[in-house]
C-alpha positions in Angstrom: 79.7 101.6 99.5 81.6 100.7 96.2 85.1 99.5 96.2 85.9 102.4 93.9 85.0 105.0 96.4 87.0 103.8 99.1 90.2 102.7 97.2 90.9 106.1 96.1 93.3 107.0 99.1 95.8 105.2 101.0 93.5 104.6 103.8 93.4 100.7 104.0 94.0 97.5 105.9 96.5 95.9 103.4 99.8 96.2 105.8 97.6 94.1 108.5 96.3 91.8 106.2 99.8 91.0 104.5 101.1 90.8 108.3 98.9 88.2 109.3 99.3 86.3 105.9 103.2 86.3 106.5 102.4 85.3 110.0 100.2 82.3 108.8 103.2 81.3 106.7 105.5 81.2 109.6 103.2 79.2 111.9 102.7 76.7 109.2 106.7 76.1 108.8 106.7 75.7 112.2 104.9 72.2 111.7 106.2 71.8 108.4 110.1 72.0 109.6 109.4 69.7 112.6 108.0 67.0 110.5 104.3 67.5 111.7 102.6 68.6 108.7 99.3 67.4 109.0 99.1 68.9 112.6 98.7 72.4 111.5 95.5 73.7 113.0 93.6 74.6 109.7 94.9 71.6 108.1 92.9 69.4 110.5 90.1 71.5 110.3 89.8 71.8 106.6 92.2 69.5 104.7 91.9 71.0 101.5 93.6 74.2 103.1 96.4 75.1 105.3 97.6 78.4 107.0 100.8 78.4 104.5 98.8 78.2 101.0 96.2 80.8 102.8 99.1 83.1 103.5 100.5 82.9 100.0 97.2 83.2 98.4 96.5 86.2 100.1 99.6 87.7 99.3 98.8 87.3 95.6 95.4 88.7 95.5 96.7 92.0 97.4 99.6 92.0 95.0 97.4 91.8 91.9 95.4 94.6 93.3 97.9 96.9 94.6 100.4 96.6 91.5 97.5 97.2 89.0 96.9 100.3 91.0 100.4 101.2 90.7 100.4 100.8 87.1 97.8 102.9 86.8 98.9 105.5 88.7 102.2 105.6 86.7 100.8 104.7 83.3 104.9 104.4 82.1 107.1 101.5 82.3 109.9 103.3 83.9 108.6 104.0 87.2 106.3 101.0 87.2 109.7 98.6 87.1 111.6 100.9 89.7 108.3 100.8 92.1 108.7 96.9 91.8 112.4 96.5 91.9 113.0 98.7 95.0 109.8 96.9 97.0 111.3 93.6 96.2 115.3 93.5 95.9 117.0 95.3 98.7 115.4 93.1 101.3 115.8 89.8 99.1 119.6 90.5 98.9 119.8 90.9 102.4 117.8 87.7 103.1 119.9 86.1 100.7 123.1 86.9 102.6 121.2 86.0 106.1 120.2 82.5 104.7 124.0 82.1 103.2 125.4 82.9 106.6 123.0 80.6 108.7 123.3 77.9 106.4 127.1 78.2 106.5 127.0 77.9 110.0 125.0 74.5 110.1 126.8 73.1 107.1 128.8 69.9 107.3 131.3 71.7 105.2 134.2 73.8 106.3 133.5 77.5 105.8 136.0 77.7 102.9 134.7 74.6 101.3 131.3 76.1 101.7 132.1 79.1 100.3 134.2 77.8 97.2 131.5 75.2 96.5 129.8 76.0 92.8 126.4 75.4 94.5 127.0 78.7 97.0 127.6 80.7 94.1 124.6 79.3 91.9 122.6 80.0 95.1 123.7 83.6 95.5 123.1 85.1 92.2 119.9 83.1 91.2 118.3 83.4 94.4 119.1 87.3 94.7 117.9 87.9 91.4 114.4 86.3 92.1 113.9 84.9 88.4 115.4 81.3 89.5 115.5 80.9 93.0 117.1 77.9 94.6 116.7 76.4 97.9 119.7 74.0 98.4 123.3 75.0 100.0 126.3 72.5 100.3 125.7 70.5 103.7 123.3 72.9 105.2 120.9 71.9 108.0 121.6 68.0 107.1 120.4 66.9 110.7 117.4 68.6 110.5 113.9 67.0 110.4 113.5 68.9 107.2 116.9 68.6 105.8 119.0 70.6 103.1 115.9 73.3 102.4 117.6 76.8 103.2 114.8 79.2 102.4 111.9 77.6 101.1 109.6 80.6 101.4 111.0 82.3 98.4 109.8 79.8 95.7 106.9 82.2 95.2 109.1 85.4 94.2 109.6 84.3 90.7 106.2 83.5 90.3 105.6 87.1 91.7 108.1 88.9 89.3 106.6 86.6 86.1 103.2 88.3 86.7 104.6 91.5 87.2 106.0 91.2 83.7 102.6 90.3 82.4 101.1 92.8 84.0 103.6 95.4 82.8 103.0 94.0 79.2 99.0 94.4 79.7 99.5 97.8 80.6 101.6 98.7 77.6 99.0 96.9 75.5 96.4 99.3 77.0 94.6 96.3 78.6 94.1 97.8 82.0 92.6 100.8 80.9 89.9 98.8 79.0 88.4 96.7 81.6 86.0 94.7 79.4 89.0 93.7 77.3 90.9 92.8 80.5 88.3 90.5 81.6 88.0 88.8 78.4 91.9 88.5 78.0 92.2 87.0 81.7 89.3 84.7 81.0 91.0 83.3 77.9 94.5 83.1 79.3 92.7 81.1 82.5 91.3 78.6 79.7 94.5 78.4 78.1 96.8 78.2 80.9 94.4 75.0 82.0 94.8 73.5 78.8 98.4 74.3 77.9 100.4 75.1 81.1 103.5 74.2 79.4 103.1 77.3 77.1 103.7 79.6 80.1 107.0 80.5 82.1 105.0 79.6 85.1 104.8 76.0 84.3 108.3 75.3 85.6 106.8 75.9 89.4 104.2 73.3 89.4 100.5 73.2 89.3 99.9 75.5 92.4 101.0 78.4 90.4 97.9 78.2 88.3 95.8 79.1 91.3 98.1 81.6 92.5 98.1 83.5 88.7 94.1 83.2 89.1 94.1 85.2 92.4 96.7 87.7 91.2 94.5 88.2 88.2 91.3 88.4 90.3 93.1 91.0 92.3 94.1 93.0 89.4 90.6 92.5 87.8 89.3 94.0 91.2 91.2 97.2 90.7 90.2 97.6 87.1 86.4 97.1 88.0 86.5 98.6 91.5 83.6 101.3 90.5 81.3 98.3 90.3 82.2 96.1 93.3 80.0 96.7 96.1 82.0 96.6 99.7 79.7 94.4 101.9 80.7 93.0 105.3 77.5 90.8 105.5 78.9 89.5 101.8 81.8 88.8 103.1 80.7 87.0 106.3 78.8 84.7 104.0 82.0 84.1 101.7 83.3 82.9 105.0 80.5 80.9 106.0 80.2 79.0 102.6 83.9 78.0 102.9 83.5 76.8 106.4 80.4 74.9 105.4 81.5 73.6 101.6 78.7 72.6 100.3 79.5 70.0 97.2 83.2 70.9 97.7 82.7 74.1 95.7 83.4 76.7 98.2 87.2 75.1 99.1 87.7 74.2 95.2 86.4 76.2 92.3 84.9 78.9 94.3 87.3 79.3 96.6 89.8 82.2 94.8 86.8 84.7 94.2 85.5 84.3 97.5 89.0 84.6 99.2 89.6 87.8 97.0 86.4 89.5 97.7 86.6 88.6 101.4 90.3 90.3 101.7 89.1 93.5 100.0 86.3 93.8 102.2 88.5 93.3 105.0 91.1 95.8 103.6 88.6 98.7 102.8 85.3 98.3 104.8 85.1 101.5 107.0 84.0 99.7 110.1 87.0 97.3 109.9 89.5 100.2 109.4 92.6 100.1 111.8 94.8 103.1 110.6 97.0 103.1 113.7 98.9 99.7 112.3 100.0 101.2 109.2 101.7 103.8 111.3 104.2 101.1 112.9 105.4 100.0 109.4 105.2 97.2 107.1 107.1 94.1 108.3 105.4 91.5 106.3 107.7 91.1 103.8 110.4 90.9 106.1 108.8 88.1 108.1 108.4 86.1 104.9 112.0 86.2 103.3 113.6 86.0 106.8 111.6 83.5 108.7 112.5 79.9 107.0 116.5 80.0 107.5 115.8 81.3 111.5 113.2 78.5 111.8 115.7 76.2 110.3 118.4 77.2 112.6 116.4 77.0 115.5 115.2 73.7 115.1 119.0 72.7 114.4 120.1 74.2 118.1 116.9 73.0 119.8 116.6 69.2 118.9 113.1 67.9 118.9 111.4 71.3 119.5 107.7 71.1 119.0 105.8 73.4 116.7 104.4 75.7 119.0 107.6 76.2 121.0 109.4 76.9 117.6 106.9 79.5 116.8 107.4 81.1 120.1 110.9 81.2 119.5 111.3 82.0 115.8 108.5 84.9 115.5 109.9 87.4 117.9 113.3 86.7 116.4 112.0 87.2 112.7 109.8 90.0 113.6 112.9 91.9 115.3 114.8 91.1 111.8 112.1 92.3 109.7 111.6 95.5 111.8 115.4 96.4 111.5 114.9 95.5 107.6 112.1 97.8 107.3 113.9 100.8 108.9 117.1 100.3 107.8 116.6 98.8 104.0 113.0 98.6 102.6 111.6 101.8 103.8 114.7 104.0 102.4 114.9 102.1 99.4 111.0 102.8 98.6 111.9 106.2 99.7 113.9 106.4 96.4 110.7 105.8 94.0 110.3 109.6 94.1 113.0 109.8 91.7 111.0 107.9 89.1 108.0 110.2 88.7 
């Protein structure tokens, strides 16, 4: 079976994959926000990996694949931009307001002083715009094991938005319709990014963005070359075994991005792994991702000394409930407006 045959419709497991990726990030933060970074299960098994980075990496592979499909299906800048904005911004604005409310509740500053502080206004517009996310609010969560940080998960959104801009530019230049030229351009950009990261707008977010950009590019390339990619459960299982074995450190290092990308695409499209019923309940992954951190910080403040498993047991149901409300009341209605940009 070729990926091109299976990716023609909307039947896939991407909602499930993103839900699991968001859950992995939530679980990782339960350890990080209680000061138990290295106690996280995957980190103990494989120090090169952790559930937080694995969840984020999975998001970028999926995003590269689906956003490339979005451009190719639309073929024009206005509907592409509208689709991306309607997916990102409505829930992000709500998450910014929720974060500010919970931070104000925890702050050592009186409410009036908190709201009047220049840092609060700076946080509001920069975070809601997603092009320059901030992670500090005056006096917020000062007594927590991981103090001051109010919504650390959001740092990936400016990275992703810049990659959307790059992909839109590639689409306008005709690269997405010329797969060999696209592969050449990606290889050249990866080499240039490795040699001169300061030339790219992603450099400000640190070295980890190189891998995230590569994973996004691999997702984009997979869609462009979908007619050539064989979807094999056996090959995906072999990839997982290789990462677990990690011969010469290669499969958790240099080879990890393509192995992860291939495994995720097989999990998304292999007919024997299909779970169509999951898609009918809604897409709560983005809500889990953007609301979890301030809820976890709030619970860590209210339950001093809480252990990571207990924090997960407390925070995950609350966050999932908020994410479900966000999907029903904010995200799904916003996505319904995409039809106005045919």
